[in-house]
C-alpha positions as CSV (number, residue, x, y, z in Angstrom):
1,M,-0.2,0.1,-0.1
2,Y,1.3,3.5,-0.8
3,Y,1.8,5.9,1.9
4,S,3.2,9.1,0.2
5,H,0.8,11.6,1.8
6,R,-0.6,12.4,5.3
7,V,-4.2,12.9,5.5
8,N,-6.6,13.1,8.1
9,T,-4.6,14.6,10.8
10,I,-6.0,13.0,14.1
11,T,-6.6,15.6,16.8
12,A,-8.8,13.5,19.3
13,I,-8.4,10.4,21.4
14,E,-11.7,9.2,20.2
15,D,-10.8,9.4,16.6
16,L,-7.6,7.8,17.4
17,T,-9.2,4.8,19.3
18,R,-11.7,4.3,16.3
19,Q,-9.0,4.2,13.8
20,L,-6.9,1.6,15.8
21,C,-10.2,-0.7,16.0
22,N,-10.0,-0.4,12.0
23,F,-6.7,-2.0,11.5
24,K,-4.8,-5.4,12.6
25,Q,-1.3,-4.9,11.1
26,P,1.3,-3.4,13.5
27,K,2.8,-1.5,10.5
28,Q,-0.7,-0.1,9.9
29,T,-0.9,0.8,13.4
30,C,2.5,2.9,13.2
31,K,0.8,4.7,10.4
32,V,-2.1,5.8,12.4
33,L,0.2,7.1,15.1
34,Q,1.9,9.0,12.7
35,L,-1.2,10.9,12.0
36,C,-1.5,12.0,15.6
37,K,-1.0,15.6,16.3
38,L,-2.8,15.5,20.1
39,P,-3.2,19.1,21.6
40,C,-1.9,19.4,25.1
41,K,-5.4,19.8,26.2
42,E,-6.6,16.5,24.7
43,W,-4.2,14.6,26.7
44,L,-3.7,16.4,29.8
45,R,-7.0,15.0,30.9
46,Y,-5.5,11.2,31.5
47,A,-2.2,12.3,32.8
48,Y,-1.8,11.5,36.3
49,Y,1.0,10.5,38.5
50,H,1.6,8.9,41.6
51,P,4.4,11.1,43.9
52,E,6.3,8.1,45.1
53,S,6.7,6.5,41.5
54,K,9.6,7.0,39.0
55,Y,7.1,6.9,36.2
56,S,3.1,6.5,36.1
57,R,1.0,4.5,33.4
58,N,-2.4,5.7,32.5
59,R,-4.7,3.6,30.6
60,I,-7.0,5.2,28.0
61,G,-8.2,2.2,26.0
62,L,-8.3,-1.6,25.6
63,E,-9.8,-3.7,23.1
64,D,-9.3,-7.4,23.9
65,N,-6.9,-9.2,22.0
66,R,-6.3,-6.0,19.6
67,F,-4.7,-3.2,21.2
68,E,-4.2,-1.2,24.5
69,L,-3.6,2.7,24.4
70,F,-2.1,4.4,27.3
71,L,0.0,7.4,28.6
72,I,2.8,7.8,30.4
73,C,4.0,10.3,32.9
74,W,8.0,10.4,33.3
75,K,9.6,12.4,36.2
76,P,12.8,14.0,35.4
77,G,15.6,11.6,34.9
78,Q,13.7,8.9,35.7
79,G,12.9,5.7,33.6
80,N,11.7,2.0,33.7
81,E,14.1,-1.3,33.9
82,R,15.1,-3.4,31.6
83,H,12.3,-5.4,30.3
84,G,10.4,-7.3,27.6
85,H,6.7,-7.1,26.2
86,C,5.9,-10.9,26.0
87,G,5.5,-10.8,22.2
88,S,3.5,-7.7,22.0
89,Y,4.4,-5.0,19.3
90,C,5.0,-1.6,21.2
91,F,5.0,1.8,19.7
92,F,5.1,5.4,21.5
93,Q,4.8,8.9,20.7
94,V,6.5,11.8,22.6
95,L,3.9,14.2,23.4
96,H,6.0,16.4,26.0
97,G,9.8,16.4,26.9
98,E,12.6,14.1,25.4
99,L,12.8,10.1,26.0
100,C,16.0,8.0,25.3
101,E,15.2,4.0,24.5
102,I,17.9,1.6,24.7
103,I,17.3,-1.8,22.9
104,Y,19.2,-4.9,23.7
105,K,20.2,-7.9,21.6
106,P,18.2,-11.1,22.2
107,H,19.7,-13.0,24.9
108,S,22.6,-10.7,25.6
109,E,23.7,-7.7,27.7
110,V,24.9,-6.2,24.5
111,V,22.8,-2.8,23.4
112,S,21.5,-2.9,19.9
113,S,20.9,0.3,19.7
114,I,20.1,3.7,21.5
115,E,17.5,6.4,20.2
116,V,16.3,9.5,21.5
117,Y,13.0,11.1,20.9
118,K,12.0,14.4,21.0
119,A,8.3,15.7,21.2
120,G,6.4,14.8,18.3
121,Q,8.7,12.1,17.1
122,I,7.6,8.4,17.1
123,S,9.4,5.3,18.3
124,R,10.7,2.9,15.3
125,G,8.2,0.3,16.6
126,V,9.6,-3.1,18.1
127,S,8.3,-6.3,18.4
128,L,10.1,-7.5,21.7
129,P,9.5,-11.3,22.1
130,K,10.7,-12.7,25.3
131,S,14.1,-12.9,24.0
132,E,14.3,-9.3,23.6
133,S,14.4,-6.1,25.8
134,H,14.9,-2.5,26.3
135,E,14.3,0.4,28.7
136,V,13.0,3.9,28.2
137,K,13.9,6.8,30.1
138,N,13.2,10.5,30.9
139,N,16.1,12.0,29.0
140,S,16.4,15.5,31.0
141,S,17.1,15.8,34.5
142,S,15.1,19.0,35.2
143,S,12.0,18.3,33.1
144,W,8.9,15.9,32.8
145,A,8.3,13.9,29.9
146,V,4.9,12.6,28.8
147,S,4.3,9.7,26.0
148,L,1.4,8.0,24.4
149,H,1.8,4.1,23.8
150,I,0.4,1.4,21.8
151,Y,0.5,-2.3,22.6
152,K,-0.5,-4.2,19.6
153,K,-1.9,-7.3,21.5
154,P,-2.8,-6.0,25.0
155,T,-0.5,-7.7,27.9
156,A,-1.0,-7.3,31.9
157,T,2.7,-8.2,32.6
158,N,6.5,-7.4,31.3
159,N,8.8,-10.2,31.6
160,V,12.4,-9.6,33.1
161,P,15.3,-10.9,31.3
162,G,17.0,-14.0,33.0
163,K,14.4,-14.2,35.5
164,E,11.2,-16.4,35.5
165,E,9.5,-13.6,37.4
166,T,7.2,-11.2,35.6
167,I,6.5,-7.7,36.2
168,Q,2.5,-7.3,37.0
169,L,1.6,-3.8,35.6
170,E,-0.1,-1.0,37.5
171,Y,-2.1,2.3,36.4
172,A,-2.5,5.5,38.0
173,S,-5.5,6.0,36.2
174,I,-8.1,4.3,34.0
175,D,-10.2,6.2,31.4
176,G,-9.3,9.6,33.2
177,K,-10.1,8.3,36.8
178,P,-7.5,7.9,39.3
179,N,-7.1,4.5,41.2
180,D,-5.6,6.1,44.1
181,T,-6.4,9.2,46.2
182,K,-2.5,10.0,46.1
183,C,-2.4,9.9,42.4
184,L,-2.3,13.7,41.3
185,R,-3.1,15.7,37.9
186,L,-0.2,16.2,36.1
187,S,-1.8,19.8,35.1
188,E,-1.5,20.8,38.7
189,N,1.9,19.9,39.1
190,R,4.3,23.1,39.7
191,E,7.2,22.3,38.1
192,F,5.3,20.9,34.8
193,K,3.3,24.0,34.7
194,T,6.4,26.2,34.6
195,E,7.8,24.2,31.8
196,Y,4.5,24.4,29.7
197,A,4.3,28.1,30.2
198,R,8.0,28.5,29.2
199,I,7.1,26.4,25.9
200,V,3.9,28.5,25.3
201,N,5.8,31.8,25.6
202,R,8.7,30.6,23.2
203,L,6.0,29.8,20.7
204,E,4.3,33.0,21.2
205,C,7.7,34.8,20.8
206,L,8.2,33.3,17.5
207,S,4.7,33.4,16.4
208,S,5.0,37.5,17.1
209,V,7.8,37.6,14.1
210,R,6.4,35.3,11.7
211,V,2.5,35.5,12.1
212,P,-0.1,37.5,13.9
213,K,-0.1,36.6,17.9
214,K,-3.7,35.2,17.6
215,I,-2.8,32.8,14.9
216,K,-2.1,29.1,16.3
217,V,-1.3,27.4,12.8
218,S,0.9,28.9,9.9
219,A,-1.0,30.9,7.1
220,L,-0.1,28.5,4.4
221,R,-1.9,26.1,6.3
222,E,-5.2,27.9,6.9
223,R,-4.8,28.5,2.9
224,L,-4.4,24.8,2.3
225,F,-7.2,23.9,4.6
226,L,-9.6,26.7,3.1
227,I,-8.8,25.4,-0.5
228,A,-9.6,21.7,0.8
229,A,-12.6,23.0,2.2
230,V,-14.0,24.5,-0.6
231,T,-12.6,21.6,-3.0
232,S,-15.1,19.3,-0.8
233,F,-17.8,21.4,-0.4
234,V,-18.0,21.7,-4.4
235,I,-17.6,18.3,-5.0
236,A,-20.3,17.3,-2.5
237,L,-22.4,19.7,-3.7
238,V,-22.6,18.3,-7.2
239,A,-23.4,15.0,-5.6
240,L,-26.1,16.4,-4.0
241,L,-27.8,18.0,-6.7
242,L,-27.1,14.6,-9.0
243,V,-28.9,12.7,-6.5
244,T,-32.1,15.1,-6.4
245,L,-32.3,14.0,-10.6
246,T,-35.2,11.8,-11.6
247,I,-33.5,9.1,-13.2
248,K,-35.5,6.8,-15.6
249,N,-32.9,4.5,-17.3
250,E,-33.5,1.4,-19.2
251,Q,-29.8,-0.1,-19.5
252,A,-29.4,-3.1,-22.0
253,N,-27.6,-6.0,-21.2
254,T,-24.9,-5.2,-23.7
255,V,-22.2,-2.3,-24.1
256,S,-23.3,-1.9,-27.9
257,S,-27.2,-1.0,-26.7
258,K,-28.3,2.9,-26.7
259,S,-29.4,3.8,-23.3
260,R,-32.9,5.8,-22.9
261,F,-32.8,8.1,-20.0
262,E,-34.4,11.5,-18.6
263,I,-32.5,13.3,-16.0
264,C,-34.5,16.3,-14.6
265,L,-33.9,19.2,-11.8
266,N,-35.2,22.2,-10.9
267,C,-33.9,25.3,-12.8
268,S,-33.9,27.1,-9.8
269,L,-30.9,25.5,-8.7
270,L,-29.3,26.5,-11.6
271,V,-27.7,29.9,-13.3
272,L,-29.2,29.7,-16.9
273,P,-27.8,31.7,-19.9
274,T,-30.1,34.1,-21.4
275,G,-31.9,33.2,-24.8
276,H,-34.3,30.7,-26.2
277,P,-34.6,27.3,-24.3
278,V,-33.2,25.8,-27.8
279,E,-30.0,28.0,-27.9
280,R,-29.4,27.0,-24.1
281,K,-29.5,23.5,-25.5
282,I,-31.4,21.9,-22.8
283,T,-35.0,20.8,-22.6
284,I,-37.4,22.9,-19.9
285,T,-40.5,21.4,-18.5
286,Y,-43.2,23.9,-17.5
287,S,-45.2,22.9,-14.3
288,N,-48.5,24.6,-12.5
289,D,-46.4,24.8,-9.3
290,A,-44.1,27.3,-10.6
291,R,-41.1,25.1,-10.3
292,D,-39.9,24.6,-14.0
293,K,-37.5,21.3,-14.4
294,C,-34.3,21.4,-16.6
295,C,-34.0,18.2,-18.3
296,A,-31.4,16.1,-20.4
297,E,-32.8,13.6,-22.8
298,N,-29.6,12.7,-24.7
299,E,-25.8,12.9,-24.3
300,Q,-25.4,16.5,-25.4
301,E,-28.1,17.7,-22.9
302,L,-26.7,15.8,-20.4
303,S,-23.4,17.4,-21.0
304,T,-24.9,20.8,-20.9
305,L,-26.6,20.0,-17.6
306,M,-23.5,19.0,-15.9
307,E,-21.6,22.4,-16.8
308,L,-24.8,24.5,-15.4
309,I,-24.3,22.1,-12.0
310,L,-20.6,23.2,-12.0
311,N,-21.6,26.6,-12.8
312,A,-24.2,26.8,-10.0
313,S,-21.5,25.4,-7.4
314,Q,-19.0,28.1,-8.1
315,V,-21.2,31.1,-7.5
316,L,-19.9,31.7,-4.1
317,T,-18.8,35.2,-3.0
318,N,-15.3,35.7,-1.3
319,E,-17.4,36.4,2.2
320,E,-19.1,33.0,1.7
321,L,-15.8,31.3,1.3
322,F,-14.0,32.9,4.0
323,S,-16.8,32.4,6.6
324,F,-16.9,28.4,5.8
325,K,-16.4,26.5,8.5
326,K,-14.9,22.8,8.9
327,E,-17.8,21.4,10.9
328,K,-20.2,22.4,8.0
329,L,-18.6,20.2,5.4
330,P,-21.1,17.5,4.2
331,I,-20.7,14.0,5.2
332,S,-19.4,12.4,2.2
333,A,-16.5,10.3,0.6
334,H,-15.2,9.5,-2.6
335,K,-12.3,7.1,-3.2
336,R,-10.4,5.3,-6.1
337,L,-10.8,1.6,-6.2
338,M,-7.8,-0.8,-6.2
339,Q,-7.4,-4.4,-7.6
340,T,-7.7,-7.2,-5.2
341,N,-8.4,-10.7,-5.3
342,V,-10.0,-11.2,-1.6
343,P,-13.0,-13.2,-1.8
344,G,-15.9,-11.4,-0.3
345,Q,-19.1,-12.7,2.3
346,D,-22.6,-13.1,2.9
347,S,-23.4,-13.3,-0.9
348,N,-25.1,-15.9,-3.2
349,D,-22.3,-15.3,-5.9
350,T,-18.7,-15.8,-5.6
351,H,-17.7,-12.1,-5.7
352,F,-14.0,-10.2,-4.9
353,V,-13.9,-7.1,-2.6
354,L,-12.1,-3.9,-4.2
355,E,-10.1,-1.9,-1.9
356,V,-9.7,1.8,-1.1
357,D,-6.2,3.2,0.4
358,P,-7.4,4.7,3.8
359,M,-4.2,6.4,4.2
360,Y,-3.8,8.6,0.9
361,N,-6.1,11.2,-0.8
362,D,-5.7,12.1,-4.3
363,P,-6.3,16.1,-3.5
364,D,-7.6,16.4,-7.2
365,I,-10.5,13.7,-7.2
366,E,-10.4,12.2,-3.6
367,H,-12.2,13.3,-0.3
368,N,-13.7,12.1,2.9
369,S,-15.5,13.9,5.6
370,G,-17.5,12.3,8.2
371,V,-16.8,8.7,7.2
372,D,-14.4,5.9,8.3
373,L,-11.9,4.7,5.5
374,V,-11.0,1.0,6.0
375,P,-8.9,-1.1,3.3
376,D,-12.0,-2.9,2.0
377,G,-14.5,0.2,1.9
378,L,-16.5,3.0,3.5
379,K,-17.6,2.8,7.1
380,I,-20.9,4.8,8.2
381,I,-20.3,6.9,11.4
382,Y,-23.8,8.8,11.5
383,T,-27.1,6.8,10.8
384,G,-28.9,8.5,8.3
385,I,-30.0,8.3,4.3
386,Y,-27.1,8.0,2.0
387,Y,-26.5,7.8,-1.9
388,V,-24.1,5.6,-2.8
389,Y,-22.5,5.2,-6.2
390,S,-19.6,3.4,-7.8
391,S,-18.3,3.1,-11.4
392,I,-15.8,0.4,-12.7
393,E,-13.5,0.7,-15.5
394,F,-12.5,-2.7,-16.6
395,Q,-9.3,-3.5,-18.4
396,N,-9.5,-4.3,-22.2
397,Q,-9.5,-8.3,-23.0
398,T,-6.1,-9.4,-25.0
399,V,-8.0,-12.4,-26.2
400,P,-11.4,-12.0,-27.9
401,V,-14.0,-13.3,-25.5
402,S,-17.8,-13.0,-24.7
403,S,-18.2,-12.7,-21.1
404,T,-20.8,-11.8,-18.1
405,K,-19.6,-9.4,-15.5
406,Y,-21.3,-8.4,-12.1
407,H,-20.4,-5.2,-10.5
408,Y,-22.2,-4.8,-6.7
409,I,-22.4,-2.7,-4.0
410,H,-22.5,-4.7,-0.7
411,R,-23.2,-3.9,2.7
412,I,-21.9,-5.6,6.0
413,S,-24.1,-4.5,8.9
414,P,-22.7,-5.7,12.2
415,G,-25.6,-4.2,14.2
416,N,-28.3,-6.0,12.1
417,P,-27.1,-8.7,10.0
418,S,-30.1,-9.5,8.3
419,L,-29.8,-6.3,6.6
420,S,-26.4,-7.6,5.1
421,G,-26.1,-8.2,1.5
422,V,-26.2,-6.8,-2.1
423,L,-27.7,-3.4,-2.4
424,L,-27.2,-2.9,-6.2
425,R,-25.8,-5.2,-8.7
426,M,-24.9,-4.1,-12.4
427,V,-25.1,-6.9,-15.4
428,L,-22.5,-6.3,-18.2
429,T,-22.3,-8.4,-21.1
430,V,-19.6,-7.8,-23.5
431,D,-18.5,-9.5,-26.7
432,T,-15.1,-8.5,-27.9
433,S,-14.6,-11.0,-30.7
434,S,-15.0,-8.2,-33.0
435,S,-12.8,-5.1,-31.6
436,P,-11.8,-4.6,-28.0
437,I,-13.4,-1.8,-26.4
438,R,-13.2,0.0,-23.0
439,E,-15.6,-1.4,-20.4
440,T,-17.4,0.8,-18.1
441,T,-20.1,0.3,-15.3
442,Y,-21.9,2.7,-13.1
443,T,-24.6,1.9,-10.4
444,G,-26.0,3.9,-7.7
445,G,-28.8,4.4,-5.4
446,A,-30.1,5.7,-2.1
447,F,-30.5,3.7,1.2
448,Y,-30.7,4.1,4.9
449,L,-27.4,3.1,6.5
450,Q,-26.5,2.6,10.4
451,S,-23.6,3.6,12.3
452,G,-21.3,0.7,11.9
453,D,-22.2,-0.4,8.5
454,L,-19.3,-1.3,6.0
455,I,-19.9,-0.6,2.3
456,Q,-18.0,-2.5,-0.3
457,I,-17.6,-2.7,-3.7
458,C,-17.1,-6.3,-5.2
459,L,-16.8,-8.2,-8.7
460,S,-18.4,-11.4,-9.8
461,S,-14.7,-12.8,-10.4
462,S,-11.1,-11.6,-10.1
463,T,-11.3,-9.4,-13.2
464,K,-8.8,-6.9,-13.8
465,I,-9.7,-3.4,-13.4
466,N,-8.1,-0.2,-14.4
467,K,-6.7,2.0,-11.5
468,S,-8.0,5.1,-12.9
469,P,-10.2,8.3,-12.0
470,S,-13.2,6.0,-13.6
471,S,-12.9,3.2,-11.1
472,F,-14.3,4.8,-7.9
473,M,-16.8,4.6,-5.0
474,G,-18.7,7.0,-2.9
475,L,-21.4,8.1,-0.9
476,I,-23.1,11.4,0.6
477,L,-25.6,12.0,3.7
478,L,-29.2,13.1,2.4
479,S,-30.9,13.2,5.4
480,T,-30.5,12.0,9.2
481,S,-34.3,11.6,9.7
């Protein structure tokens, strides 16, 4: 899988735990941790310490047999003893201060490597079976350190090299609640507050030179966010207008047959050019309720209608653009599809699930907002009525052959298994015995989807597809009622 761009920065603990539930492989877990940019106020609510302990563990989340997420507060110059993790993968990110990690060779006192991690940096990740061990300590003798840890496969004990005994892991707090009356909030510690104030003052001093004091992010980052927000809004608006259309489409089973369709929407949603309807190259149907319909009945009129939709989406004043807020982004997603040979589930037909790349967005044609991305599809967060759609561009056949292909939109509903199954199916019969052609299918429809539902795109066989903008899936929330 390709990870050239960082997308969907994680700034909340709840988003982090939800993403960790979606991935099973340790490398994927490390990639999720790389997306974390947790603000101080987000993790401080979990940060407790015991005055008599060198370091204090604070459990944030635990998923049986999957992962454990916890926070460690390190006193100045203190650390843990050499230990192993009983076969669990270990990753951590420094949130405050600086940590030093010493890794030892298996069955040896020889040091394999020494790494120093500053705030924002991530450990390289180690498996640490029983034959390997490491130790971690605060690299500063005068400042606190805080780190966020993930155990891929939770463990309640650590093993000690050369000894049969194990170390029982203890916690200063669990889910933000202290386990002992002696445990104190790190945010109320005098030394830590002094350190934090010094860091804030230094950042404000730097910001007074480079950007206005009240701005917390660079002007470039805000401009990039504004561009991304407007792009997402335009794409979602086009999709929303399309789903309001009345589509009457009789598609034949062969590519050579001509489709008959009529697509209409309210003219009030468009910016129509002046002149006679014939000059506008579009059919206008007049109705008694004063809601005139602009319709497309052939390919030329459809092209004109699409141009009018795009023009309407661009009629935004500068004031509207700069008042646009992130929380107002529509709940929608549009992702390119990738080839796979993984069989699907719960279908009468043998089919193969196509994948999306949850860690990479092509900024020109892909986006997601309010939808969880997982390797085998789109996972619903908010219950409601969604328009779901997909298009597949198949690779040309090198050998003349006649074949029938099936293109599915498939749902897996963990909360209500009786709803799992095929939502839509497109049948395509192709005869390439005369000359090869580019085969493309499209299907879409509106469905009531529940939180936790997984939407997948499947093929009836491991047919090769083109990884192009014409192979995609997407959805948009129409209503929550």
